[in-house]
N, C-alpha and C positions, 0 to 999 in steps of 0.2 A: 747808842752808838753801835754801829755794825762792827763785825770782826775786821773788815777791810779798813775801816776808819781807825781802829785800834792799832792795826799793823802799820798803817801809814804814819800814824802819830809816833810809834816807837822808832821806825826807820828814820824819820826826820829828826827826832830828838837825839838819837844815837849817832847817825851817820851824815845827816844833811842839815845842820843847825841853821843854815842861811835860808832854808825854805820853810814854807808852811805845809802841813799835810795836804791841803787842797792843791798845792802846786806840784805834788808828786803824782805823775800819771800812774794809774794802776797797772799798766802794762810795760812800764819802763824796765829794761833789763838791768837789774842792779849789779849783776856780776860782770857782764860785758862792758858796762859803762864805768866800772871801777868804783862804784858807790860802796860796795861791800867786797872785801877780800876774803881769803880763806879763814882767817881768824874771826872776821866779822860774821861769816856764815855760822861758825860755831857759837858765837855769842847770840846770834839770831835764833838758832835752833834751841839753845838753852832757854831763851825768853819764850819761845813758842811752847816748849814743854811746860814751863812754869805757869805762864799766863793762861793757857788753854787746858792745862791738866792732861797733857798728852805725853806719851812715851814715844819718842821718835826712834823707830827701830832701824837696824842696819839697812834693810831694804828700802827704807824711806829716805836715805841720805843722798838721794839723787839730786844733783844741783837744780834740776828743772823744778823741783818742788819748792825751791826757795829763790827762784830767779826774779820774781816780781811780786808786788803786793797781791795781784790777782792769783798768781800761782800759789802763794802762801795761803791765801784765803780758801782756795779750792782744796789744798792739801788738808787744812784744818777741818773743813766741812766733810771731806771724804773720810777722814780719820774718826770723826764724830758720828758719821752716818747721817749727816744733815745736808741741806742744800745751801749753796752759796747765797748770801743775802745782800752783800754790799759791793757789787762790782761796778 
């Protein structure tokens, strides 16, 4: 399972229970569309830190890093120094 698949699965489970991960477009703007609010972003960041073993620093708290599945996947890959595998 790719990172993008794991991210989609988490977002659907936590915020969009009426969808399947396959129904969530990787470029859907989760913030503008109201899928995730400010509290949800904090929950998502905590999950990213725990699940991917990252420490999200103050400079990484840019909403654009957490705006879509693709953006989160890119952020995780960049933080790990790897390439994006599941877009």
